[in-house]
FISE-105135 format. One record per residue (C-alpha): residue in one letter; x, y negated, z negated. Coordinates in Angstrom, 1 decimal, always signed. Layout:
// residues N
+----+--------+--------+--------+
| aa |     px |     py |     pz |
+----+--------+--------+--------+
|  A |      X |      Y |      Z |
...
+----+--------+--------+--------+
//
This chain:
// residues 266
+----+--------+--------+--------+
| aa |     px |     py |     pz |
+----+--------+--------+--------+
|  M | +186.3 |  -89.3 | -156.3 |
|  P | +188.8 |  -92.2 | -156.3 |
|  R | +190.8 |  -90.4 | -153.6 |
|  R | +187.8 |  -90.0 | -151.3 |
|  E | +187.0 |  -93.8 | -151.7 |
|  T | +190.5 |  -94.7 | -150.7 |
|  T | +190.3 |  -92.5 | -147.6 |
|  L | +187.0 |  -94.1 | -146.6 |
|  D | +188.5 |  -97.6 | -147.1 |
|  K | +191.5 |  -96.7 | -144.9 |
|  K | +189.2 |  -95.3 | -142.2 |
|  L | +187.0 |  -98.4 | -142.2 |
|  E | +190.1 | -100.6 | -142.1 |
|  N | +191.3 |  -98.7 | -139.1 |
|  F | +187.9 |  -99.2 | -137.4 |
|  L | +188.0 | -102.9 | -138.0 |
|  H | +191.5 | -103.2 | -136.7 |
|  R | +190.6 | -101.3 | -133.5 |
|  I | +187.6 | -103.6 | -133.0 |
|  E | +189.8 | -106.7 | -133.4 |
|  R | +192.4 | -105.4 | -130.9 |
|  A | +189.9 | -104.3 | -128.3 |
|  D | +190.0 | -106.2 | -125.0 |
|  A | +187.6 | -104.0 | -122.9 |
|  L | +184.2 | -102.5 | -123.4 |
|  D | +185.5 |  -99.0 | -122.9 |
|  E | +187.6 |  -99.4 | -126.1 |
|  I | +184.6 | -100.5 | -128.1 |
|  Q | +182.5 |  -97.6 | -126.7 |
|  G | +185.2 |  -95.2 | -127.8 |
|  L | +185.2 |  -96.8 | -131.2 |
|  I | +181.4 |  -96.5 | -131.5 |
|  V | +181.6 |  -92.8 | -130.8 |
|  D | +184.3 |  -92.4 | -133.5 |
|  V | +182.1 |  -94.3 | -136.0 |
|  R | +179.2 |  -91.9 | -135.2 |
|  D | +181.4 |  -88.9 | -135.6 |
|  H | +183.0 |  -90.2 | -138.8 |
|  Y | +179.6 |  -90.7 | -140.5 |
|  H | +178.3 |  -87.3 | -139.1 |
|  I | +175.2 |  -89.0 | -137.7 |
|  D | +173.3 |  -88.7 | -134.4 |
|  H | +173.8 |  -92.3 | -133.1 |
|  A | +175.4 |  -95.7 | -133.7 |
|  V | +174.3 |  -98.5 | -131.4 |
|  Y | +174.8 | -102.3 | -131.0 |
|  H | +172.0 | -104.2 | -129.3 |
|  W | +171.9 | -107.9 | -128.5 |
|  V | +168.6 | -109.5 | -127.3 |
|  S | +169.0 | -112.8 | -125.5 |
|  A | +166.6 | -115.7 | -125.8 |
|  D | +165.4 | -115.0 | -122.2 |
|  G | +164.6 | -111.4 | -123.0 |
|  G | +167.8 | -110.1 | -121.5 |
|  Q | +169.6 | -107.2 | -123.3 |
|  Y | +173.1 | -106.1 | -123.8 |
|  G | +174.5 | -103.2 | -125.8 |
|  F | +176.8 | -100.3 | -126.3 |
|  G | +176.5 |  -97.1 | -128.3 |
|  T | +175.8 |  -93.5 | -128.2 |
|  Y | +172.2 |  -93.3 | -127.0 |
|  S | +171.9 |  -91.3 | -123.8 |
|  A | +171.8 |  -93.1 | -120.5 |
|  Q | +168.4 |  -91.5 | -119.9 |
|  W | +166.9 |  -93.1 | -123.1 |
|  A | +168.5 |  -96.5 | -122.2 |
|  A | +166.8 |  -96.3 | -118.8 |
|  I | +163.4 |  -95.3 | -120.2 |
|  Y | +163.6 |  -98.1 | -122.9 |
|  A | +164.0 | -100.7 | -120.1 |
|  E | +161.6 |  -99.0 | -117.7 |
|  K | +158.7 |  -98.8 | -120.2 |
|  D | +159.4 | -102.3 | -121.5 |
|  Y | +159.8 | -101.1 | -125.1 |
|  L | +161.4 | -104.3 | -126.2 |
|  R | +157.9 | -105.7 | -126.4 |
|  T | +156.7 | -103.0 | -128.9 |
|  D | +159.9 | -101.7 | -130.6 |
|  P | +159.1 | -102.0 | -134.4 |
|  V | +162.9 | -102.0 | -135.1 |
|  I | +163.4 | -105.2 | -133.0 |
|  I | +160.2 | -106.8 | -134.4 |
|  G | +161.1 | -105.8 | -138.0 |
|  C | +164.7 | -106.9 | -137.8 |
|  F | +163.8 | -110.2 | -136.3 |
|  S | +161.7 | -111.2 | -139.3 |
|  T | +164.4 | -110.5 | -141.9 |
|  F | +168.1 | -111.1 | -142.7 |
|  Q | +168.4 | -108.0 | -144.7 |
|  P | +169.3 | -104.4 | -143.5 |
|  V | +166.2 | -102.5 | -142.6 |
|  D | +165.4 |  -98.8 | -143.2 |
|  W | +163.2 |  -97.8 | -140.2 |
|  K | +160.7 |  -95.9 | -142.4 |
|  R | +159.8 |  -99.2 | -144.1 |
|  L | +158.7 | -100.7 | -140.8 |
|  D | +155.2 | -101.0 | -139.5 |
|  W | +154.5 |  -97.9 | -137.3 |
|  S | +150.7 |  -98.1 | -137.6 |
|  S | +149.9 |  -99.3 | -134.1 |
|  K | +149.3 |  -96.9 | -131.2 |
|  A | +152.1 |  -98.5 | -129.2 |
|  A | +154.5 |  -98.2 | -132.1 |
|  R | +153.7 |  -94.5 | -132.6 |
|  A | +154.1 |  -93.8 | -128.9 |
|  F | +157.4 |  -95.5 | -128.9 |
|  R | +158.6 |  -93.5 | -131.9 |
|  N | +157.5 |  -90.2 | -130.4 |
|  D | +159.3 |  -91.0 | -127.2 |
|  A | +162.5 |  -92.0 | -129.1 |
|  V | +162.6 |  -88.9 | -131.2 |
|  A | +162.0 |  -86.8 | -128.1 |
|  H | +165.1 |  -88.4 | -126.5 |
|  G | +167.3 |  -87.6 | -129.5 |
|  V | +167.3 |  -91.0 | -131.3 |
|  G | +166.6 |  -89.3 | -134.7 |
|  T | +163.8 |  -89.3 | -137.3 |
|  Q | +165.7 |  -91.7 | -139.6 |
|  G | +167.2 |  -95.0 | -138.9 |
|  Y | +168.9 |  -98.0 | -140.5 |
|  S | +169.5 | -101.4 | -138.8 |
|  V | +171.6 | -104.5 | -139.7 |
|  P | +170.1 | -107.7 | -138.2 |
|  I | +172.7 | -110.2 | -137.1 |
|  R | +172.2 | -113.9 | -136.6 |
|  G | +174.9 | -115.7 | -134.6 |
|  P | +175.5 | -119.2 | -133.4 |
|  N | +172.6 | -121.2 | -131.8 |
|  G | +170.0 | -118.6 | -132.7 |
|  Q | +171.8 | -115.5 | -131.3 |
|  F | +170.1 | -112.3 | -132.4 |
|  A | +171.5 | -108.8 | -132.4 |
|  L | +171.4 | -105.6 | -134.5 |
|  F | +173.6 | -102.7 | -135.3 |
|  S | +171.8 |  -99.4 | -135.9 |
|  V | +172.6 |  -95.9 | -137.0 |
|  S | +170.2 |  -93.0 | -136.8 |
|  H | +170.0 |  -89.4 | -137.7 |
|  T | +167.6 |  -86.4 | -138.2 |
|  C | +167.4 |  -85.4 | -141.8 |
|  D | +165.1 |  -85.6 | -144.8 |
|  D | +164.3 |  -88.9 | -146.7 |
|  D | +166.5 |  -88.1 | -149.7 |
|  V | +169.6 |  -87.4 | -147.7 |
|  W | +169.1 |  -90.5 | -145.6 |
|  A | +168.5 |  -92.7 | -148.7 |
|  A | +171.7 |  -91.4 | -150.3 |
|  F | +173.6 |  -92.1 | -147.0 |
|  T | +172.4 |  -95.7 | -146.6 |
|  L | +173.0 |  -96.4 | -150.3 |
|  E | +176.6 |  -95.2 | -150.1 |
|  H | +177.5 |  -96.8 | -146.8 |
|  Q | +175.5 | -100.0 | -146.7 |
|  R | +178.4 | -102.4 | -147.2 |
|  E | +180.5 | -100.7 | -144.6 |
|  L | +177.7 | -100.8 | -142.0 |
|  I | +177.1 | -104.5 | -142.6 |
|  L | +180.7 | -105.3 | -142.1 |
|  L | +181.0 | -103.2 | -138.9 |
|  A | +177.8 | -104.9 | -137.6 |
|  H | +179.3 | -108.4 | -137.9 |
|  V | +182.7 | -107.5 | -136.6 |
|  L | +181.1 | -105.7 | -133.6 |
|  N | +178.9 | -108.8 | -132.9 |
|  Q | +182.0 | -111.1 | -133.0 |
|  K | +183.7 | -108.9 | -130.4 |
|  A | +180.5 | -108.8 | -128.2 |
|  M | +180.4 | -112.6 | -128.2 |
|  E | +184.0 | -112.7 | -127.1 |
|  F | +183.2 | -110.3 | -124.2 |
|  E | +180.0 | -111.9 | -123.2 |
|  K | +180.5 | -115.7 | -123.6 |
|  N | +178.0 | -116.4 | -120.8 |
|  R | +175.2 | -114.8 | -122.9 |
|  M | +175.6 | -117.2 | -125.8 |
|  P | +172.6 | -119.5 | -126.2 |
|  E | +173.0 | -123.2 | -125.8 |
|  P | +172.5 | -125.4 | -128.9 |
|  T | +168.9 | -126.5 | -129.3 |
|  R | +167.3 | -129.2 | -131.4 |
|  H | +165.1 | -128.3 | -134.3 |
|  L | +161.3 | -128.5 | -133.8 |
|  S | +159.2 | -130.8 | -135.9 |
|  P | +156.6 | -129.3 | -138.3 |
|  R | +153.8 | -130.1 | -135.8 |
|  E | +155.7 | -128.5 | -133.0 |
|  V | +156.3 | -125.4 | -135.1 |
|  D | +152.6 | -125.2 | -136.0 |
|  A | +151.6 | -125.5 | -132.3 |
|  L | +153.9 | -122.8 | -131.0 |
|  T | +153.2 | -120.5 | -134.0 |
|  F | +149.4 | -120.5 | -133.4 |
|  L | +149.9 | -120.1 | -129.7 |
|  A | +152.2 | -117.1 | -130.4 |
|  M | +149.5 | -115.6 | -132.6 |
|  G | +147.2 | -115.6 | -129.5 |
|  Y | +144.9 | -118.5 | -130.2 |
|  G | +143.8 | -120.6 | -127.2 |
|  R | +144.8 | -124.3 | -126.9 |
|  A | +141.3 | -125.6 | -127.8 |
|  H | +141.3 | -123.4 | -131.0 |
|  V | +144.8 | -124.5 | -131.9 |
|  A | +143.9 | -128.2 | -131.5 |
|  E | +140.8 | -127.7 | -133.7 |
|  M | +142.9 | -126.0 | -136.4 |
|  L | +145.4 | -128.8 | -136.4 |
|  S | +142.7 | -131.5 | -136.2 |
|  I | +144.2 | -133.1 | -133.1 |
|  S | +143.0 | -133.5 | -129.6 |
|  E | +144.1 | -131.1 | -126.8 |
|  H | +146.0 | -134.0 | -125.2 |
|  T | +148.0 | -134.5 | -128.4 |
|  L | +148.6 | -130.7 | -128.6 |
|  R | +149.8 | -130.7 | -125.1 |
|  A | +152.3 | -133.5 | -126.0 |
|  Y | +153.6 | -131.4 | -128.9 |
|  I | +154.0 | -128.4 | -126.7 |
|  E | +155.9 | -130.3 | -124.0 |
|  S | +158.1 | -131.9 | -126.6 |
|  A | +158.9 | -128.4 | -128.1 |
|  R | +159.5 | -127.1 | -124.6 |
|  F | +162.0 | -129.9 | -123.9 |
|  K | +163.9 | -129.4 | -127.1 |
|  L | +164.2 | -125.6 | -126.5 |
|  G | +165.2 | -126.0 | -122.9 |
|  A | +162.3 | -123.8 | -121.9 |
|  T | +160.7 | -123.6 | -118.4 |
|  N | +157.2 | -123.1 | -119.6 |
|  T | +155.1 | -122.5 | -122.8 |
|  I | +155.7 | -118.7 | -122.9 |
|  H | +159.4 | -119.3 | -122.5 |
|  A | +159.3 | -121.9 | -125.3 |
|  I | +157.5 | -119.5 | -127.7 |
|  T | +160.0 | -116.7 | -126.9 |
|  K | +163.0 | -118.9 | -127.5 |
|  A | +161.5 | -120.3 | -130.7 |
|  L | +160.9 | -116.8 | -132.0 |
|  L | +164.4 | -115.6 | -131.1 |
|  E | +166.0 | -118.6 | -132.7 |
|  G | +164.0 | -118.2 | -135.9 |
|  Q | +162.2 | -121.5 | -135.6 |
|  I | +158.9 | -119.7 | -135.7 |
|  V | +158.2 | -116.3 | -137.1 |
|  V | +155.2 | -114.2 | -136.0 |
|  G | +155.0 | -110.5 | -136.8 |
|  G | +154.6 | -108.3 | -133.7 |
|  A | +155.0 | -111.0 | -131.2 |
|  A | +155.8 | -109.8 | -127.7 |
|  R | +159.2 | -110.4 | -126.1 |
|  A | +160.0 | -110.3 | -122.4 |
|  A | +162.5 | -107.7 | -121.1 |
|  A | +163.8 | -109.1 | -117.8 |
|  E | +167.1 | -107.3 | -117.8 |
|  S | +168.2 | -103.7 | -118.0 |
|  W | +169.9 | -102.4 | -121.2 |
|  P | +172.8 | -102.2 | -121.9 |
|  G | +173.3 | -105.2 | -119.6 |
|  R | +175.4 | -103.6 | -117.0 |
|  K | +173.9 | -102.6 | -113.7 |
|  D | +176.7 | -100.5 | -112.3 |
|  E | +177.2 |  -98.1 | -115.2 |
|  S | +175.9 |  -97.3 | -118.7 |
|  P | +178.2 |  -97.1 | -121.7 |
|  L | +175.6 |  -95.1 | -123.5 |
|  S | +176.1 |  -91.9 | -121.7 |
|  H | +178.3 |  -90.2 | -124.4 |
+----+--------+--------+--------+
//
């Protein structure tokens, strides 16, 4: 047993060293494939969701699944994204909320395209509200997957954060600008709007006039650098200034963020 642990430590150290040395996306893509093969799993994927709904990633999902994910706007309903956004802890996919019709349809489509019946994601919070996740997935029974995640959790968390650091180096233009913190009233206003309440109802719940509510919304929009109220809600959600389970997110950009080719074709 000690010998096996030492071998794993050396392999992980090699992965981390290769990530740090990498100066091109192709090198990272090759590393992700090696990580997948080392752990004998179906897939390993890094996924960065920008505040404007844009997406960037690399990993071992098929190019077909990446295209379908963007085409069907799955960013809005993906329980993995929604679940990871509301926590700082690693997430086992079977603990997520798959009860809605949209969530079940997404899962069936994902499994049909080889994503796997089991999954585990590490949420990543970077500077200025940056949000990404590193996920591994496989097809196996619950006991096997529970043993796998228990054994490798620390390694996966470390890989996630080192991969994210490298992604930020490659994609400096995607880094969100610093924003000012919202006041408690601004948080309340955007939270209720994100939950689907109309402005009149929100004003009533906060015991203020609609004119005052409008002032809070405009102030929040200015602080967030948002172009409109929906944009302000999206940015506030992605930066963690408000948290609403199941809130929709726009997906304006194709994933993995490169229009000329897909690094997910392995």
